[in-house]
C-alpha positions in Angstrom: -0.2 -0.1 0.2 1.2 4.1 -0.8 2.3 5.4 2.4 1.7 9.1 2.9 4.3 10.9 4.9 2.9 13.8 7.1 6.2 14.5 9.4 6.3 18.1 8.3 2.5 18.8 9.2 2.1 17.2 12.2 -1.1 16.8 14.2 -1.0 19.1 17.4 -1.9 16.6 19.8 -0.2 16.5 23.5 2.0 13.6 24.9 -0.4 12.3 27.4 -4.0 12.8 24.9 -1.4 10.8 22.1 -0.8 7.9 25.0 -4.4 8.1 25.7 -5.8 8.0 22.3 -3.6 4.6 21.5 -4.3 3.3 24.7 -8.2 3.0 23.0 -7.0 2.8 19.8 -4.8 -0.7 21.1 -7.7 -2.1 22.9 -10.2 -2.5 20.2 -12.0 0.9 20.4 -12.4 2.9 17.0 -12.1 6.8 17.4 -14.1 9.3 14.8 -11.6 11.8 13.8 -12.5 15.5 12.3 -11.9 14.7 9.0 -13.9 16.2 6.3 -14.1 13.2 3.9 -16.7 12.9 0.5 -18.0 10.2 2.5 -18.5 11.4 6.0 -16.6 10.5 8.8 -15.0 6.9 8.8 -13.6 5.0 10.9 -9.2 4.8 11.5 -7.9 1.5 11.6 -4.5 1.6 13.6 -1.9 -0.6 11.9 1.4 0.6 13.4 3.3 2.6 16.6 7.0 3.2 16.1 9.2 6.0 17.6 6.0 8.3 18.1 4.2 7.5 14.8 0.5 5.8 14.7 -0.2 4.6 11.2 -3.7 4.7 10.4 -5.4 2.7 6.8 -7.9 4.6 5.2 -10.4 3.0 3.1 -11.7 5.7 1.2 -10.2 8.9 -0.5 -9.9 12.3 1.6 -9.9 15.7 -0.6 -9.6 17.9 2.6 -8.6 17.9 5.7 -9.1 19.3 9.8 -7.3 22.0 11.2 -3.6 20.7 11.8 -4.0 17.1 10.1 -2.7 17.3 7.1 -2.5 14.4 4.2 -1.9 13.8 1.4 -4.5 13.4 -1.2 -5.2 9.0 -0.9 -6.7 7.5 -3.7 -8.1 3.5 -3.5 -6.3 1.6 0.1 -4.3 3.8 1.6 -2.4 4.5 4.8 -1.4 8.0 6.5 0.9 8.7 8.9 0.6 10.9 12.3 2.6 12.0 13.7 3.0 12.6 17.6 6.1 14.3 17.9 7.6 15.7 21.5 9.1 18.3 22.0 12.9 18.0 21.3 14.6 17.5 25.3 16.0 20.5 26.6 19.2 17.9 27.2 19.6 17.1 23.8 19.7 20.8 22.3 21.6 21.2 25.2 24.6 18.5 23.6 23.9 20.2 20.4 25.0 23.8 20.8 28.0 22.5 23.0 28.7 20.8 19.8 28.4 24.1 17.5 29.7 26.4 19.5 32.5 24.6 21.3 33.6 21.6 18.2 35.7 24.1 16.4 37.3 26.1 19.3 35.9 29.4 17.7 34.2 29.8 21.7 35.2 27.6 25.2 33.1 27.0 28.2 34.6 29.5 30.3 33.5 32.2 27.6 30.1 31.3 27.3 27.6 30.1 29.5 24.9 28.2 27.9 21.4 26.3 29.4 18.1 25.4 27.7 14.7 25.8 29.1 11.2 24.6 27.4 13.3 25.3 24.4 14.8 28.9 24.8 18.6 29.0 25.2 20.2 31.5 27.2 23.4 32.6 26.2 25.7 34.1 28.6 29.5 35.2 28.7 32.0 37.5 27.2 33.3 37.5 23.5 35.5 39.2 21.8 33.5 41.0 19.0 30.2 42.0 18.1 30.3 39.3 15.6 31.4 37.1 17.8 28.1 37.4 19.2 25.9 37.5 16.5 27.6 33.9 15.3 27.0 32.7 18.7 22.9 33.7 18.3 23.2 32.0 14.5 24.1 28.8 16.0 21.9 28.5 18.6 18.9 29.8 16.8 19.5 27.5 13.6 19.3 24.0 15.9 16.0 22.0 15.3 13.6 22.5 19.1 14.8 25.6 19.7 12.1 28.5 20.2 14.1 31.4 21.4 17.2 32.7 21.8 17.9 35.0 25.2 21.2 37.2 24.3 22.7 38.4 27.6 26.8 38.3 26.1 28.7 40.7 26.9 31.4 42.3 24.4 34.5 42.5 25.8 35.8 45.8 25.7 39.4 46.9 24.2 41.3 49.6 26.1 41.7 52.1 23.5 40.6 55.8 23.3 37.3 57.1 21.4 39.5 58.8 18.5 41.6 55.2 17.9 38.3 52.9 17.9 36.8 55.9 15.5 39.7 55.3 13.6 39.9 51.7 13.4 36.2 51.7 12.2 37.0 54.1 9.3 40.1 51.8 8.0 38.2 48.9 8.4 35.4 50.6 6.4 37.9 52.2 3.7 39.3 49.5 2.9 37.0 47.2 2.4 36.6 46.7 -1.8 32.8 47.5 -1.5 32.0 50.0 1.4 34.8 52.1 0.9 33.3 54.6 -1.6 30.2 54.9 0.8 31.9 58.6 2.2 30.2 57.9 5.5 31.2 59.8 8.9 32.2 57.6 12.1 32.1 57.9 15.7 33.1 56.4 18.7 32.6 57.2 22.5 32.8 54.6 25.1 33.1 51.5 22.8 30.0 52.9 20.9 30.3 53.2 17.4 27.7 55.8 15.6 27.7 55.4 11.3 26.1 58.8 9.6 25.6 59.5 5.8 23.4 58.2 3.3 23.9 55.2 1.0 21.7 53.4 -2.0 19.6 50.0 -0.4 19.2 48.7 3.3 21.5 45.5 2.1 24.7 48.7 1.6 23.1 50.2 5.5 23.2 46.3 6.9 27.5 45.9 4.7 28.5 48.7 6.8 27.2 48.3 9.9 28.8 44.1 9.4 32.3 45.7 8.8 32.4 47.9 12.1 30.6 45.0 14.3 34.2 43.2 12.7 36.6 45.2 14.4 38.0 44.8 17.8 36.8 47.0 20.7 33.5 47.5 18.9 31.1 47.3 22.0 27.6 48.2 20.2 26.4 49.9 16.2 24.4 52.4 16.3 23.2 52.8 12.5 22.2 56.2 11.5 22.3 55.8 7.8 19.8 56.9 6.1 18.8 54.6 2.7 17.9 57.6 -0.4 15.8 56.0 -3.1 15.2 57.8 -6.2 11.6 57.0 -5.6 9.2 54.9 -3.1 7.9 51.3 -4.3 4.3 51.2 -4.2 3.4 48.7 -1.4 2.2 46.4 -4.0 5.9 46.2 -5.4 7.9 46.3 -1.8 5.0 42.9 -0.9 6.1 41.2 -4.5 9.5 41.9 -3.8 9.7 40.6 -0.2 7.9 37.0 -1.8 10.6 37.1 -4.1 13.3 37.4 -1.3 12.0 34.4 0.7 11.3 32.0 -2.2 15.2 32.3 -2.4 15.9 31.8 1.1 16.3 27.5 1.4 15.6 28.0 5.6 12.2 29.3 4.8 8.7 27.8 3.0 7.1 30.8 1.4 3.8 29.6 0.7 3.7 29.6 5.2 4.1 33.1 5.2 2.1 35.9 4.6 3.4 39.3 3.7 1.2 42.3 4.0 2.5 45.7 3.0 1.2 49.2 4.5 2.5 52.5 3.9 6.4 50.8 3.2 5.8 49.0 6.4 5.6 45.1 5.8 4.0 42.4 8.4 4.6 38.8 8.1 1.9 36.7 9.5 3.0 32.4 9.8 5.1 30.1 10.6 9.0 29.0 10.3 11.1 26.2 11.4 13.4 27.9 13.6 14.3 31.0 15.6 16.8 31.7 12.7 14.5 30.9 9.8 12.3 33.8 11.6 14.9 36.5 12.0 15.9 35.8 8.2 12.2 36.0 6.7 12.6 39.5 8.4 16.1 40.3 7.5 15.0 39.4 3.9 12.0 41.9 4.3 14.0 44.4 5.4 16.5 44.2 2.5 14.0 45.3 0.4 13.9 48.7 -0.9 11.1 50.9 0.2 10.6 49.2 3.8 10.4 51.6 6.5 9.7 48.9 9.0 9.4 45.0 9.7 7.1 43.4 12.1 7.4 39.9 12.4 5.5 39.0 15.8 3.1 37.1 13.7 5.4 34.8 12.6 5.7 31.5 15.1 8.4 29.5 15.2 7.3 25.4 15.3 9.8 23.4 15.6 8.3 20.5 13.8 7.6 22.3 10.5 9.7 21.2 7.4 13.4 22.7 5.8 13.0 24.5 2.6 11.8 21.9 -0.1 13.1 21.1 -3.3 13.1 25.0 -5.9 10.6 24.8 -9.1 11.6 24.5 -12.1 13.0 27.4 -14.5 13.9 28.0 -17.6 17.3 29.2 -18.6 16.2 32.7 -19.6 14.5 32.9 -16.2 17.1 32.2 -14.2 19.6 33.9 -15.9 17.4 37.1 -15.4 17.3 35.8 -11.6 20.9 35.4 -11.3 21.4 39.4 -12.9 19.2 41.0 -10.4 20.7 38.5 -7.4 24.1 39.9 -8.3 22.7 43.9 -8.6 21.5 43.3 -5.2 24.7 42.2 -3.6 26.5 45.2 -2.3 29.7 43.7 -2.2 29.8 43.5 -5.9 30.8 47.4 -7.1 29.1 49.4 -9.8 32.4 48.8 -12.1 32.1 44.9 -11.4 28.7 44.5 -12.0 28.7 46.2 -15.6 31.9 44.3 -16.7 29.8 40.5 -15.6 27.7 38.6 -17.8 25.5 35.6 -17.1 24.9 32.4 -19.0 22.9 29.9 -18.7 22.8 26.2 -20.3 20.8 23.2 -18.6 20.5 25.3 -15.6 24.0 25.9 -15.3 25.0 29.1 -14.7 28.6 30.4 -16.2 29.9 33.6 -14.6 32.3 35.8 -16.5 33.9 39.4 -16.9 36.5 41.2 -15.0 37.2 42.0 -10.7 39.6 44.3 -9.0 39.5 41.9 -6.0 38.9 37.7 -4.6 36.0 38.7 -2.7 33.8 40.5 -5.7 34.7 37.2 -7.7 33.9 34.9 -4.7 30.5 37.1 -3.8 29.3 36.6 -7.2 29.6 32.8 -7.0 27.3 32.7 -4.2 24.8 35.3 -5.1 24.6 32.8 -7.9 24.7 29.8 -6.3 21.8 30.7 -4.1 19.1 31.4 -6.8 16.9 28.4 -6.7 16.4 26.3 -9.3 20.1 26.5 -10.3 22.3 23.2 -11.2 25.5 24.5 -10.5 28.2 27.3 -11.3 31.0 27.8 -13.1 32.9 31.2 -12.2 34.7 32.4 -15.0 35.7 35.2 -13.3 38.8 37.0 -13.8 40.2 38.8 -10.9 42.9 41.8 -11.7 44.8 44.1 -9.9 42.8 47.0 -12.0 44.2 49.7 -9.6 47.7 48.7 -9.7 48.2 48.4 -6.3 51.7 47.7 -5.5 52.8 44.8 -3.8 54.2 46.5 -0.8 50.5 48.7 -0.4 49.2 45.0 -0.4 51.1 43.7 1.9 50.6 46.5 4.1 46.5 46.8 4.3 46.3 42.8 4.3 48.0 43.6 7.8 45.9 46.3 8.7 42.7 44.6 7.8 44.2 41.5 10.1 45.2 43.6 13.2 41.3 45.2 13.0 39.8 41.8 12.4 42.0 39.1 14.0 44.5 40.4 15.9 45.3 37.8 18.0 46.7 35.6 14.6 48.4 38.8 12.9 52.1 38.3 13.8 51.5 34.6 13.3 50.5 34.8 9.5 53.0 35.5 6.3 51.6 37.1 3.2 54.0 36.9 0.4 53.7 38.1 -3.6 54.2 36.5 -6.8 53.0 38.6 -10.0 49.8 39.2 -8.0 48.9 36.0 -6.4 49.5 35.9 -2.6 50.6 33.0 -0.4 49.5 33.0 3.3 52.1 31.0 5.5 51.7 30.2 9.5 50.2 28.2 12.2 46.9 28.8 14.0 45.1 27.1 16.0 41.6 26.7 14.6 40.2 26.0 10.9 38.2 29.6 11.8 41.8 31.4 11.8 42.5 30.1 8.9 39.9 31.4 7.2 39.9 34.6 8.9 43.5 34.9 7.1 41.9 34.0 4.0 39.0 36.7 4.1 41.5 39.2 5.3 43.4 38.6 2.1 40.3 38.2 -0.2 39.4 41.5 0.6 42.4 42.9 -0.5 42.5 44.9 -3.3 45.3 43.8 -5.6 45.3 40.5 -4.9 44.6 38.5 -7.3 44.0 34.7 -6.1 45.1 33.0 -2.7 47.2 30.1 -1.9 46.3 29.1 1.7 49.3 27.2 2.9 48.4 28.0 6.9 48.5 25.2 9.1 45.9 24.6 11.7 47.1 22.9 14.6 45.0 19.8 14.9 46.5 19.7 19.2 44.5 22.6 20.2 41.6 21.0 18.3 42.2 17.9 20.9 39.2 15.7 19.2 39.0 12.5 17.7 37.7 11.5 14.4 34.8 9.6 16.1 34.4 12.6 18.4 34.4 15.0 15.0 32.4 12.5 13.7 29.8 12.3 16.1 29.5 16.4 16.4 28.7 16.4 12.8 25.9 14.1 12.4 24.8 15.7 15.8 25.0 19.1 14.1 23.5 18.1 11.0 20.4 16.2 12.5 19.5 19.1 14.4 20.2 21.9 12.0 16.4 22.9 10.9 17.6 24.4 7.2 18.8 20.6 6.1 15.9 17.8 5.7 14.4 15.8 8.6 14.9 11.7 9.3 12.5 10.1 7.6 9.1 9.5 10.0 10.1 6.4 11.7 13.8 5.7 11.1 17.1 8.1 13.4 19.7 10.1 12.3 19.5 12.6 8.9 19.8 9.5 6.4 19.5 12.4 3.4 23.8 13.0 4.6 26.2 10.7 5.8 29.1 11.8 6.9 33.4 10.0 7.9 36.1 11.9 9.4 40.0 10.4 8.8 42.7 12.1 10.6 40.5 15.5 11.0 38.6 15.2 7.3 34.9 14.8 7.3 33.5 13.5 3.7 30.2 14.3 3.7 27.5 12.4 0.9 23.7 12.1 0.5 21.3 14.4 -1.3 19.6 17.8 0.1 17.2 20.2 -2.1 19.5 23.7 -2.2 22.5 24.7 -2.8 22.6 26.9 0.5 22.0 23.4 2.1 25.0 21.9 1.0 26.8 25.1 2.1 25.3 24.6 5.0 26.4 21.1 5.9 29.8 22.3 4.9 29.6 24.5 8.1 28.6 21.8 10.5 31.3 19.9 9.5 33.4 22.7 10.6 31.5 23.8 13.3 31.6 20.6 14.6 35.8 20.0 14.4 37.0 19.3 11.1 40.3 20.4 9.8 38.8 19.9 5.9 36.0 19.1 4.3 35.4 17.3 1.3 31.4 17.8 0.5 30.2 15.0 -2.2 26.4 16.1 -1.5 24.0 15.8 -4.3 21.9 18.7 -4.6 18.4 17.5 -6.1 17.6 20.6 -7.7 20.7 20.2 -9.9 20.8 18.1 -13.3 23.2 15.7 -12.4 25.2 15.2 -9.1 28.5 16.9 -10.6 28.1 19.6 -13.5 31.0 20.2 -15.5 33.0 22.9 -14.1 31.5 22.5 -10.4 32.9 19.3 -8.8 32.9 18.0 -5.9 33.9 20.9 -3.1 37.3 20.4 -1.1 37.3 23.2 1.9 40.6 23.3 3.6 39.4 27.2 5.0 37.0 27.6 7.5 33.2 28.4 5.3 32.2 31.3 8.0 28.8 32.2 6.0 26.9 32.6 9.5 26.2 35.9 8.8 25.2 37.3 4.9 28.8 38.8 4.3 31.1 36.4 4.8 31.9 34.6 1.7 33.3 31.3 2.0 36.8 29.9 0.2 36.5 27.0 -2.2 38.6 24.4 -3.8 
């Protein structure tokens, strides 16, 4: 008999109620459920109870359902599965949280304290930067079963004066390939940085704030940057654009979120499966031009809701248009680069070409394309040139400055050498994230055409065995709200298999989108892997590994735990 799995929409019953009804069923009683059917109310005959899944036989055709009971349309003799799912235990959330926060040694248990009560995570302790605080919140919010995150983290003050802190942030903004042209006014007082000026989009405004958050010594950022539009879009246009943004997020089911816009103020209503997804829904709306305010109070967190589904099929022409729009909206890609890029689609595979001035812009373009729903893969043929003819000694100086601002603890341990525009990084660090941090500083340095990251990660500092890493990674992947859940009645996450050898994590299996593909890699590094080989197949792809895309080998930490961190591949 065909089986309809309905774990994506479980019937809402308490554990006590479920046990009571099962006891009645098991003793021979028949219970009439409030279904709207073609032939009136019919009895449901129990067939199986396994891991909280009760299976009933339906000798009829169901047309629609009542309240939360969402069954696929069935015909003839079929079975439907109704999930009586328990809330994720606090202890399980705590174990997953510890694996995500402490597996890669980015945080230590002495720095960040955690507690979980009835699905609410409380974070306390002290961190180095605002980005580190955001990272901890992101990790906690992505865990399946978490209903809320209380942030009690404090950012450690740095003993620098207001003028020095202001100059640090000025330097960080000035040296950024995109934000350097914003012409912002920056002030600092007692660790609080204020940003003033005007930009042309909300994303540019957020990028400037993200840069400031990464500077050591900044305890808070007041973003008073104004967004200047040539013309205020209509409410209908804004609502359409918000819906399009929601469509492109792998953590969301757009059909579960309703969008209302009145006088530029957006209100979202519906449900998502994690705290992080709710935050991302709000951010997606806030990034739309013309939005003055976003209200997500009507979006509830329902941990049993599914992750995003398989993207709809799109023609090559539609994909090209979607990628061009994604590139145009990305603030990391400057106007000169946008004009120089070309986009071609063939059988769902996107080919990017053109010339840009730095590595981070090339990487940003690839990510912007890969995040478009429905693509099969990306061939990145963009060439990086030293368009501004920056001298090698200036490149080395700028790299050192950026790294001192964002990673002062490793700045003296990293050496950069230049060979005809190609940067070679050498040194030794204590975590994959620190290795990525050096890559990111080089990628944002104008004049560098490519990066050979030879920095070594001290495996002894991680102090995890292959078995411990594998256990951490499996736990994180299983608990990540954006990744496919296990098939009802089975344990684990059969969609993704994990093996670890000598600190290298190998991932295989299936996901539905490229962002999910990246998320699995992030979880592998969070779990303590030194390197990652990702051979996961994307179901929206026309083939497992389209020509020019191949398997993904990550030798540096993919720190895309916020909108503007870019991921080095290869």
